[in-house]
Each structure stands twice: as structure tokens, then as C-alpha cells.
KOLLO-160930 format. One line per field, with one value per residue: residue in three letters; x, y negated, z negated of N, C-alpha, C in turn. Coordinates in steps of 0.1 Angstrom, whole numbers. Example, Ala and Ser with C-alpha at 12.3 -4.5 7.8 and 13.67 -1.06 7.14 Angstrom:
REM KOLLO-160930
rest: ALA; SER
n.x: 132; 128
n.y: 57; 22
n.z: -78; -71
ca.x: 123; 137
ca.y: 45; 11
ca.z: -78; -71
c.x: 132; 129
c.y: 33; 0
c.z: -78; -79
//
This chain:
REM KOLLO-160930
rest: MET; GLU; ALA; SER; ILE; SER; PHE; ARG; LEU; ALA; ASP; CYS; GLY; THR; GLN; GLU; LYS; HIS; PHE; HIS; GLU; ILE; ALA; LYS; ALA; ALA; MET; SER; ALA; GLY; GLN; LEU; ILE; SER; ASN; ASN; PRO; ARG; GLN; VAL; THR; ALA; GLN; ASP; VAL; VAL; ASN; ILE; LEU; LYS; ALA; ASN; MET
n.x: 8; 5; 10; -3; 13; 22; 53; 59; 60; 43; 21; 8; -2; 16; 32; 56; 57; 55; 79; 99; 88; 85; 111; 121; 107; 118; 145; 142; 139; 158; 172; 171; 185; 210; 220; 227; 254; 264; 266; 236; 217; 190; 186; 196; 176; 154; 163; 163; 136; 126; 138; 122; 97
n.y: 12; -22; -54; -86; -112; -145; -162; -188; -221; -240; -226; -222; -246; -265; -296; -318; -343; -336; -326; -339; -342; -315; -307; -322; -310; -284; -290; -295; -271; -260; -235; -219; -234; -238; -213; -207; -199; -218; -254; -271; -296; -320; -327; -305; -287; -298; -295; -267; -263; -276; -259; -238; -243
n.z: 0; 7; -5; 3; -3; -7; -8; -6; -18; -8; -1; -24; -31; -40; -37; -21; -34; -61; -69; -84; -109; -115; -115; -137; -158; -156; -162; -189; -200; -219; -228; -205; -186; -198; -200; -175; -153; -137; -135; -135; -119; -119; -93; -80; -86; -72; -46; -44; -46; -23; -4; -6; 4
ca.x: 0; 13; 3; -1; 15; 31; 63; 62; 54; 32; 9; 1; -6; 27; 36; 69; 55; 55; 92; 107; 81; 88; 126; 122; 103; 128; 157; 139; 139; 172; 179; 172; 195; 223; 225; 232; 269; 267; 259; 225; 212; 176; 186; 197; 162; 146; 168; 158; 121; 125; 142; 112; 85
ca.y: 0; -34; -66; -98; -122; -155; -166; -202; -230; -248; -218; -223; -260; -274; -307; -324; -354; -331; -320; -346; -338; -301; -307; -327; -299; -273; -294; -296; -257; -259; -222; -214; -241; -237; -199; -205; -200; -230; -266; -274; -309; -321; -327; -291; -281; -304; -289; -254; -263; -279; -248; -227; -248
ca.z: 0; 8; -10; 11; -13; -1; -17; -3; -27; -1; 0; -37; -33; -44; -27; -24; -44; -74; -71; -94; -121; -117; -118; -150; -167; -155; -169; -203; -205; -223; -228; -192; -179; -205; -198; -161; -152; -129; -140; -127; -120; -114; -78; -75; -87; -61; -34; -44; -43; -9; 4; -7; 9
c.x: 9; 4; 6; 1; 25; 41; 67; 54; 42; 19; 1; -3; 4; 31; 49; 68; 56; 69; 99; 101; 85; 103; 128; 118; 113; 141; 154; 138; 153; 179; 181; 183; 209; 228; 230; 247; 273; 260; 248; 220; 197; 176; 188; 183; 153; 150; 163; 143; 119; 128; 131; 98; 81
c.y: -12; -46; -78; -110; -132; -159; -181; -210; -237; -239; -218; -237; -269; -283; -313; -336; -349; -326; -326; -343; -323; -299; -311; -317; -288; -277; -294; -281; -254; -246; -217; -221; -239; -223; -197; -207; -213; -242; -269; -288; -309; -321; -313; -284; -285; -297; -275; -253; -266; -267; -237; -232; -240
c.z: 0; 4; -1; 2; -7; -12; -15; -13; -21; -1; -14; -41; -38; -33; -31; -34; -58; -78; -82; -108; -125; -122; -133; -160; -167; -163; -184; -209; -208; -222; -214; -184; -185; -203; -183; -160; -145; -136; -130; -130; -116; -99; -73; -76; -75; -48; -33; -41; -29; 0; 4; -3; 21
//
């Protein structure tokens, strides 16, 4: 059986105008960000979101 699930943000209603708000929330998730072996910035999060539209 195959599920037809989209992995694109746009398909769940996410819009680019929300990216900075999402990035801010992601950056405030301290444990998730601090455990990343690479330093992550809010702009990195925005770039990841754009790549997944």
C-alpha cells in the first residue's frame, strides 16, 4: 500500500511570508538548535524552508 503524502510546505498551506516567524520559533527551540553540530542561524532556517516549498 502506498500513501499519497506530500512533503512540500506549500501543500500544507505554508507561505513564504511566514518563514521569518517560523525561523524565530525554531531558533527559540534551544535544545534542538544547540545539539546541532553546525551553527544554525535564522537565515539558515529560512533557506531550508525555501528549499522545501
